[in-house]
C-alpha positions as CSV (number, residue, x, y, z in Angstrom):
1,M,-31.3,19.1,6.9
2,A,-29.4,16.0,8.3
3,L,-29.3,12.5,6.8
4,D,-32.8,11.2,6.0
5,F,-32.7,7.9,8.0
6,Q,-36.2,6.9,6.7
7,Q,-34.7,6.7,3.1
8,V,-31.6,4.9,4.3
9,R,-33.6,2.5,6.4
10,E,-35.7,1.3,3.4
11,Q,-32.5,0.8,1.3
12,V,-30.9,-1.1,4.2
13,R,-34.0,-3.3,4.4
14,Q,-33.6,-4.1,0.7
15,L,-29.9,-4.8,1.2
16,G,-30.7,-7.2,4.0
17,E,-33.4,-8.9,1.9
18,N,-31.0,-9.8,-0.8
19,A,-28.0,-10.6,1.4
20,P,-28.6,-14.3,2.0
21,Q,-28.8,-15.0,-1.8
22,R,-25.7,-12.9,-2.4
23,E,-23.8,-14.7,0.4
24,Q,-24.8,-18.2,-1.0
25,R,-23.7,-17.2,-4.5
26,L,-20.4,-15.9,-3.1
27,K,-19.8,-19.1,-1.2
28,E,-20.3,-21.1,-4.3
29,L,-17.7,-18.9,-6.1
30,R,-15.3,-19.2,-3.3
31,D,-15.6,-23.0,-3.4
32,Q,-15.0,-22.9,-7.1
33,A,-11.9,-20.7,-6.7
34,H,-10.5,-23.1,-4.0
35,E,-11.0,-26.1,-6.4
36,L,-9.2,-24.1,-9.2
37,L,-6.3,-23.3,-6.9
38,Q,-5.9,-27.0,-6.1
39,Q,-6.2,-28.1,-9.7
40,N,-3.7,-25.5,-11.0
41,A,-1.3,-25.7,-8.0
42,H,1.6,-27.2,-9.9
43,D,0.7,-26.0,-13.4
44,L,2.9,-23.0,-13.2
45,D,4.4,-23.1,-16.7
46,R,1.0,-23.3,-18.4
47,L,-0.4,-20.4,-16.4
48,R,2.7,-18.2,-17.0
49,A,2.5,-18.9,-20.8
50,K,-1.2,-18.2,-20.9
51,V,-0.8,-14.9,-19.1
52,Q,1.9,-13.8,-21.5
53,R,-0.4,-14.7,-24.5
54,V,-3.2,-12.6,-23.0
55,V,-0.8,-9.6,-22.4
56,Q,0.8,-9.8,-25.9
57,Q,-2.3,-10.5,-28.0
58,H,-5.4,-9.4,-26.1
59,D,-5.1,-7.2,-23.0
60,P,-1.8,-5.5,-22.3
61,S,-3.4,-3.9,-19.2
62,L,-4.0,-7.3,-17.6
63,R,-3.3,-7.1,-13.8
64,C,-2.8,-10.4,-12.0
65,A,-0.4,-12.6,-10.1
66,L,2.3,-14.4,-12.0
67,P,3.6,-17.7,-10.6
68,V,7.3,-17.9,-9.9
69,Q,8.4,-21.3,-8.7
70,E,6.4,-22.3,-5.6
71,P,3.1,-24.2,-6.0
72,L,0.0,-22.1,-5.7
73,T,-1.1,-24.0,-2.6
74,A,2.3,-24.0,-0.9
75,H,2.4,-22.5,2.7
76,F,5.6,-21.8,4.6
77,A,5.9,-22.0,8.3
78,L,7.1,-19.1,10.5
79,P,10.9,-18.9,10.4
80,A,13.0,-18.2,13.5
81,L,13.4,-14.5,14.3
82,P,16.9,-13.2,13.4
83,E,19.2,-12.9,16.4
84,R,20.1,-9.4,15.5
85,A,18.6,-6.9,13.0
86,T,17.8,-3.2,12.6
87,I,14.1,-2.6,11.8
88,L,13.0,0.6,10.2
89,A,9.4,1.6,9.5
90,A,8.0,4.9,7.9
91,D,4.6,6.4,7.4
92,G,3.5,9.8,6.2
93,S,0.7,12.3,6.2
94,Q,-0.1,15.5,4.3
95,I,-1.9,18.8,4.3
96,G,-3.3,19.5,0.9
97,L,-3.9,22.8,-0.8
98,D,-7.0,24.4,0.8
99,R,-8.6,27.0,-1.3
100,H,-10.8,28.0,1.6
101,A,-7.9,29.0,3.8
102,E,-6.3,32.4,4.0
103,T,-2.9,31.1,2.9
104,D,-1.8,28.7,0.2
105,Y,0.6,25.9,1.2
106,C,1.0,22.1,1.4
107,L,2.9,20.1,3.9
108,I,4.3,16.6,4.0
109,N,5.1,15.0,7.3
110,V,7.0,11.7,7.5
111,G,7.7,9.8,10.6
112,A,10.2,6.9,10.9
113,I,10.9,4.6,13.8
114,Q,14.0,2.6,14.2
115,M,14.7,-0.3,16.6
116,R,17.4,-2.9,17.0
117,L,16.4,-6.5,17.9
118,A,18.0,-7.9,21.1
119,S,18.9,-4.3,22.1
120,P,17.8,-2.6,25.4
121,E,17.5,0.7,23.6
122,P,14.0,2.0,23.0
123,P,12.7,2.7,19.5
124,K,14.1,5.9,18.1
125,P,11.8,8.3,16.1
126,T,12.8,10.6,13.3
127,V,10.5,13.2,11.7
128,S,10.9,14.9,8.4
129,C,8.7,17.9,7.4
130,R,8.5,19.6,4.1
131,L,6.6,22.8,3.5
132,L,5.5,23.6,-0.1
133,Y,4.6,27.1,-1.1
134,D,4.8,29.7,-4.0
135,E,6.1,28.0,-7.2
136,Q,6.3,24.6,-5.4
137,L,2.5,24.5,-5.5
138,Y,2.5,24.3,-9.3
139,T,3.2,21.5,-11.8
140,P,3.5,21.7,-15.6
141,S,-0.2,20.8,-15.7
142,G,-1.4,23.3,-13.2
143,T,-1.9,23.5,-9.4
144,I,-0.6,20.6,-7.4
145,T,-3.1,17.8,-6.7
146,D,-3.7,15.5,-3.8
147,A,-2.5,12.6,-6.0
148,T,0.8,14.4,-6.7
149,L,1.2,15.3,-3.1
150,A,0.6,11.6,-2.1
151,L,3.2,10.6,-4.6
152,M,5.7,13.0,-3.1
153,R,4.9,11.6,0.4
154,D,5.5,8.0,-0.8
155,L,8.8,9.1,-2.2
156,N,9.8,10.8,1.0
157,E,8.9,7.7,3.1
158,R,11.3,5.6,1.1
159,T,14.0,8.3,1.0
160,I,14.1,8.6,4.8
161,L,14.3,4.8,5.1
162,A,17.2,4.6,2.6
163,R,19.0,7.4,4.6
164,L,18.5,5.7,7.9
165,A,19.4,2.2,6.5
166,A,22.7,3.5,5.2
167,Q,23.6,4.5,8.8
168,A,22.2,1.4,10.5
169,E,23.9,-1.8,11.6
170,P,23.0,-4.6,9.2
171,P,21.1,-6.7,8.6
172,V,18.3,-4.1,7.9
173,V,14.6,-4.7,7.5
174,T,12.5,-1.7,6.3
175,F,8.8,-1.4,5.5
176,T,6.1,1.2,4.8
177,D,2.3,1.0,4.9
178,G,0.7,0.3,1.6
179,P,1.9,-1.1,-1.8
180,M,5.4,-0.5,-3.2
181,E,3.9,0.1,-6.6
182,L,3.5,3.7,-7.4
183,W,0.4,5.0,-9.2
184,G,0.4,8.1,-11.3
185,G,-0.8,10.0,-14.4
186,K,-1.5,8.1,-17.6
187,D,0.1,8.9,-21.0
188,G,-1.5,12.1,-22.2
189,D,-2.5,13.1,-18.7
190,G,-1.1,16.5,-17.7
191,E,0.5,14.9,-14.6
192,A,2.3,12.1,-16.5
193,S,5.6,14.0,-16.8
194,E,5.5,14.8,-13.0
195,F,4.8,11.2,-12.2
196,Q,7.7,10.0,-14.4
197,K,10.1,12.4,-12.6
198,S,9.0,11.1,-9.2
199,L,9.1,7.5,-10.4
200,Q,12.7,7.8,-11.5
201,E,13.6,9.3,-8.1
202,Y,11.7,6.5,-6.4
203,L,13.5,3.8,-8.4
204,G,16.8,5.4,-7.5
205,V,15.9,5.2,-3.8
206,L,14.9,1.5,-4.3
207,A,18.3,0.9,-6.0
208,Q,20.0,2.4,-2.9
209,L,18.2,0.0,-0.6
210,C,19.1,-2.8,-3.0
211,D,22.8,-1.8,-2.8
212,L,22.5,-1.8,1.0
213,Q,20.9,-5.3,0.8
214,A,18.1,-4.1,3.1
215,A,15.0,-6.3,3.1
216,T,12.4,-3.8,1.9
217,A,8.6,-4.3,1.8
218,G,5.2,-2.6,1.5
219,Y,2.7,-3.9,4.0
220,V,-1.0,-3.9,3.0
221,D,-3.4,-4.5,5.9
222,K,-6.8,-6.2,5.1
223,P,-6.1,-6.7,1.4
224,G,-9.0,-6.7,-1.0
225,A,-7.0,-7.5,-4.2
226,N,-7.9,-10.4,-6.5
227,L,-4.5,-10.8,-8.2
228,V,-4.3,-14.6,-7.7
229,V,-8.1,-15.0,-8.4
230,R,-7.6,-13.1,-11.7
231,L,-4.8,-15.6,-12.6
232,L,-7.2,-18.5,-12.0
233,E,-9.8,-16.7,-14.2
234,V,-7.2,-16.4,-17.0
235,G,-6.4,-20.1,-16.6
236,L,-10.2,-21.0,-16.7
237,V,-11.2,-19.1,-19.8
238,P,-10.9,-21.2,-23.0
239,E,-8.3,-20.2,-25.5
240,A,-10.9,-19.4,-28.1
241,E,-12.5,-16.8,-25.8
242,L,-9.4,-15.0,-24.6
243,A,-10.1,-12.0,-26.8
244,E,-13.0,-11.3,-24.4
245,I,-10.9,-11.7,-21.3
246,R,-11.5,-8.2,-20.0
247,R,-15.2,-9.0,-19.6
248,R,-14.8,-12.5,-18.4
249,R,-14.9,-12.3,-14.6
250,P,-16.4,-15.7,-13.6
251,L,-15.1,-15.4,-10.0
252,R,-16.1,-11.7,-9.5
253,G,-16.4,-11.0,-5.8
254,V,-13.8,-13.5,-4.6
255,T,-10.6,-12.1,-3.2
256,D,-7.1,-13.6,-2.7
257,A,-7.7,-13.4,1.1
258,D,-10.7,-15.7,0.6
259,L,-8.3,-18.2,-1.1
260,Y,-5.6,-18.1,1.6
261,R,-7.5,-17.4,4.8
262,E,-8.1,-21.1,5.4
263,L,-4.9,-22.3,3.7
264,L,-2.4,-20.4,5.8
265,G,-1.9,-21.3,9.4
266,S,-0.9,-18.7,12.0
267,G,2.4,-17.1,11.0
268,E,2.5,-18.8,7.6
269,R,3.1,-17.2,4.3
270,S,1.8,-18.1,0.8
271,P,3.9,-18.7,-2.3
272,V,5.6,-15.6,-3.7
273,Y,4.1,-14.3,-6.9
274,A,5.4,-11.8,-9.4
275,L,3.1,-8.8,-10.2
276,Q,1.8,-8.7,-13.8
277,S,0.7,-5.1,-14.5
278,Q,1.4,-2.3,-16.9
279,S,3.7,-0.8,-14.4
280,A,5.9,-3.9,-14.4
281,R,8.1,-2.4,-17.1
282,N,9.1,0.3,-14.7
283,Y,10.4,-2.2,-12.1
284,T,13.0,-4.4,-13.7
285,Q,15.7,-6.9,-12.7
286,A,16.4,-6.6,-9.0
287,L,13.6,-4.0,-8.5
288,A,10.9,-6.2,-10.1
289,L,7.8,-6.3,-7.8
290,H,6.6,-9.5,-6.1
291,F,4.1,-10.2,-3.3
292,F,2.9,-12.9,-0.9
293,Y,0.2,-13.2,1.6
294,L,0.9,-13.5,5.3
295,N,-1.3,-14.8,8.1
296,V,-0.4,-12.5,11.0
297,G,-3.4,-13.6,13.1
298,R,-3.6,-15.9,16.1
299,P,-4.5,-19.6,15.9
300,G,-8.2,-19.8,15.2
301,K,-8.5,-16.2,14.2
302,P,-6.7,-15.6,10.9
303,W,-5.8,-12.1,9.7
304,L,-4.2,-11.7,6.3
305,A,-1.9,-9.1,5.0
306,R,-0.3,-8.7,1.5
307,V,3.4,-8.0,1.6
308,E,5.0,-6.5,-1.5
309,V,8.7,-7.0,-2.0
310,P,11.3,-6.4,-4.8
311,A,13.1,-9.2,-6.5
312,W,16.3,-8.8,-4.5
313,V,14.4,-9.8,-1.4
314,V,12.8,-12.8,-3.2
315,D,16.2,-14.0,-4.5
316,S,17.6,-14.2,-0.9
317,R,15.9,-16.9,1.2
318,E,17.7,-15.5,4.3
319,M,16.3,-12.0,3.6
320,L,12.8,-13.3,2.8
321,D,12.7,-15.4,5.9
322,G,14.0,-12.6,8.0
323,L,11.3,-10.2,6.7
324,H,8.6,-12.9,7.2
325,A,9.7,-13.5,10.9
326,V,10.0,-9.8,11.7
327,L,6.6,-8.8,10.4
328,V,4.8,-11.6,12.3
329,S,6.7,-10.7,15.5
330,Q,5.8,-7.0,15.0
331,C,2.2,-7.9,14.5
332,R,2.1,-10.1,17.6
333,T,3.4,-7.3,19.7
334,M,0.0,-5.5,19.1
335,G,-1.9,-8.4,20.6
336,S,-5.5,-8.8,19.4
337,R,-5.1,-6.1,16.7
338,P,-2.3,-7.6,14.5
339,Y,-0.5,-4.8,12.7
340,P,3.3,-4.0,12.7
341,Y,4.1,-2.2,15.9
342,L,6.7,0.1,14.3
343,L,4.2,1.1,11.5
344,H,1.7,2.0,14.2
345,R,4.4,4.1,15.9
346,A,5.4,5.7,12.6
347,H,1.8,6.7,11.9
348,E,1.4,8.2,15.4
349,T,4.6,10.2,14.7
350,A,3.6,11.4,11.3
351,V,-0.1,12.2,11.7
352,V,-1.1,15.9,11.5
353,S,-4.0,16.9,13.7
354,L,-6.5,19.7,12.9
355,Q,-5.0,21.8,15.6
356,E,-1.5,21.4,14.2
357,K,-2.8,22.3,10.7
358,E,-4.4,25.5,12.0
359,Q,-1.2,26.3,13.9
360,V,0.9,26.0,10.7
361,T,-1.6,28.2,8.9
362,Q,-1.3,30.8,11.6
363,M,2.5,30.6,11.6
364,I,2.6,31.4,7.9
365,A,0.0,34.2,8.1
366,L,1.9,35.9,11.0
367,E,5.2,35.6,9.2
368,L,3.8,37.1,6.0
369,R,2.2,40.0,8.0
370,R,5.5,40.6,9.8
371,R,7.1,41.0,6.4
372,G,4.4,43.4,5.3
373,V,2.8,41.0,2.9
374,Q,-0.9,41.0,2.6
375,V,-2.7,37.8,3.7
376,G,-5.9,36.6,2.1
377,E,-9.1,35.8,4.0
378,V,-10.8,32.5,4.6
379,S,-13.7,31.8,2.3
380,Q,-17.2,32.6,3.5
381,K,-18.0,28.9,3.6
382,Q,-15.0,28.2,5.8
383,A,-15.9,31.2,8.1
384,M,-19.3,29.8,8.6
385,K,-17.9,26.3,9.4
386,Q,-15.6,27.9,12.0
387,T,-18.4,29.8,13.6
388,A,-20.5,26.6,13.9
389,G,-17.5,24.7,15.3
390,R,-15.3,22.2,13.5
391,T,-13.9,19.0,15.1
392,S,-12.1,17.1,12.3
393,Y,-9.5,17.6,9.6
394,K,-9.1,15.2,6.7
395,G,-5.5,15.3,5.7
């Protein structure tokens, strides 16, 4: 039986019935957030101190923005594009372990694109594939998970960027899609040790990029984070009530994009913030994570991205301005769909189609049979899907 649209239609009607009230309430919260941003714009020392008190005394897991030195309402115009620079972008995809298939394997495919500003040479693609099989499909906690595979993909993306950056003519600007901050198993989790191993490798790659003085970033399209909003909430809650800070969300529903969408003109960036989170202890000194918001949209049609950068980029105004200018230029290349052109190209290079996934499966099955190794069968569920016809693959 297909989706029961009669049930859905009634729930949609209820959603619509309550929407005007929700929208009005959200507008009031946004207005309050804008007022708080203005009121606290230059009160950086007080906000930093209060955040530290919360972390040390009440909530060590607090995740929010941390002011650095620029006022909260500051906005910085689009700098001039560097005369020359090497731009590198990488993106990856993966084939996870499929228990319904006749063979067990995983695959990570990373695509990187390189171009040189003011050069007539076309962008140059690089592809790196890694097939995982046999013992590589297991971790100390059991069978490899999609989360571990995604972690390995993120590491491979940065690794290929570091390798290409070492061979490129400086200055070099590199970026990937998504945050720079890695997420993994918590203490006591079976995957925690595997995450720590990958994290150390990842930090080593970041250190290489730092040594190369490459401007490195993670580009987050259509961000929904509330890191600056959470900072404002911490500033708003009275000292006597800080013990309840986890439950105090007076601006729930407001995002950072709501704050900066009207504040930032086309091509402008927000102030740079440090990232306050439990993972901050992993990224220290030159690798400490920061972020800013960037309006990559056209005049009258703002579109915000969050750009995550390490401290070595923040500490160099030339590097920060170069990254700012390159990202806006890359997004404008895409016209009415502002997104970095080279990241789009890297995604096209890295994506694995359903047909390609099935070809890899058949390649492995044929090789095993040629070696006299017995190959398993697809599950009955998968066999029925194939009989009915299948048009998509979620990798």
